[in-house]
N, C-alpha and C positions, 0 to 999 in steps of 0.2 A: 041778363037776357039770355035766353036760349034761342039758338037758331033752329030752323025747321028740322035739320038733321042732328040735333042734340048737342052742338057745340055750346060751351058756356062762355059768355063774354062778360067780364065784369069792367064796367066803364071807369073812366078816368076819375069821376067824382063819386064812385061808389065803393063801398066797404065800411066796416065797422071801425070808427075812429076811437082809439083807446087813449089812455095815458102815455106820456113820454113819446109823443109824436109817432105812434104806431097806428097804421091803418091795415086791418086784416082784410085781405082781398079774398081769400078762400080758406075754409075750415077743412080739415082732414076728413070729415064726414062726406065731403063732396068729391073726395078722391078714393073712395073706398077704404078709408082709414089709413091711407099711406103717408100723406103730408099735407101741410097747409102753407099758405103764402101770406106774407105781410110785407109792407113797405114801411121801413123805419127811417126816421130822419132826426137830425139834431144839429147842433152848433159846436164849434171848436170848445174843447174843455169837458164836454159832456162824455159820460161813459168812464171806464177805468176799472170796473170790478169784473171779475170772471165768475163763471159757473159751469156746470157739468150737466148734461142730459144723460141719465142713466139708460143705457142700451139703445139709443137712437142717435143717428148722426144728424147734422144740420148744414145748410149751405148758405152762402152769402154771395150776392153779386153786387159789387159796388157800382151804383149808378152815377153818383156825383160826389166830389170832394175827396179828402184824404183822411185816412184812419190809421191807427196802429192796431193790428191784430195782436191780441194778447194771448199767450199761452200760460202754462203754469210758471215758466221761466223766461220765455221768449217775448220779444217785441219785434213785430214785422211791419214795416211801412207798406201801406196798400193804397193804390191810387184808383180812380174811376176806371172802369172796364175790366177789373180783376175779379175772379171768382175764387172762393175759398170753401173747401170742404172740411168740415169738422167731424172726424170720426167719433163714432159712439164712445161715451165715457171719457171724453178728452176735455180737460179745462180749456175754456176760451172766453173771450170778451173783446170788446172794441172800445177804443177811446178816440174821440174825434179830434183831429189835429188840423194844422193848415189854417188858412186865413178865411175860409168860408164854410158854409154848411155842408153836410154830408147826408147822403140818402142811399139806402140799399134795400135790395130785394132779399128777404129772408125766406128760405125754403125751410119750414119748421117741421120738427117731428110731430107725429100725430098726438103725443101726450100734451102738446100745447094747445089743442082744441079747447076753446072757451076760456083760456087764460085771461084774455083781455076783458071779457065780461066779468070775470072774477074780480079783476083789479078795478073796474069801474064801480063795483058794489061797495067798495071800502072808502074810508076817508083818505084822500091823497097824501096826507102827512103821516099816516100810520104805518110805518115801516114794518113793525111786527105783524100786523095783519097782511101787508103785502108778502112778506116772507112766508107766511102760513099758505097763502094762495099759491105762491110759486112752488112751494114744496108738494102741494097736492097735485101739481102738474109735472112732477118729476125733476124739478130744478134744484140742484144741490149748490148752495153758494160756494165760490172759491175765494180768491183773495181780492182785496181792495188794493188796486195798483195805481190809484189816482196820483200818488206821490212820486211817480216815476220809477219805482222799484220794478 
């Protein structure tokens, strides 16, 4: 909804619901091509892979739960209320830990506009197709760190 003076309000139950518990609240096209916003959620054990966004930073504000922030070699415990800035070209990922679900606000680089739509168009089990969609949006895969490494 837009207010009379041009403010954009995306309601609680609004947004594009995508795979992997992602709800896109705002595309970068709505911010002059600067950034998009999504709410991501999951349960303990999910996550664990890393990736890189070439040339663009990303931010996360953890709304609920506990996660491990994964770097190329680091693991940093993060609790609700923390904000993370991922500089451009920096390997990163999240693994959900703790006893309950986690939810975070992701401030996405503009290159991720329409990523979720692309993922919705493929078979959910087709990881090769998902990897191709991600690569079209500038996501370079990193390490699989689900084993605790």
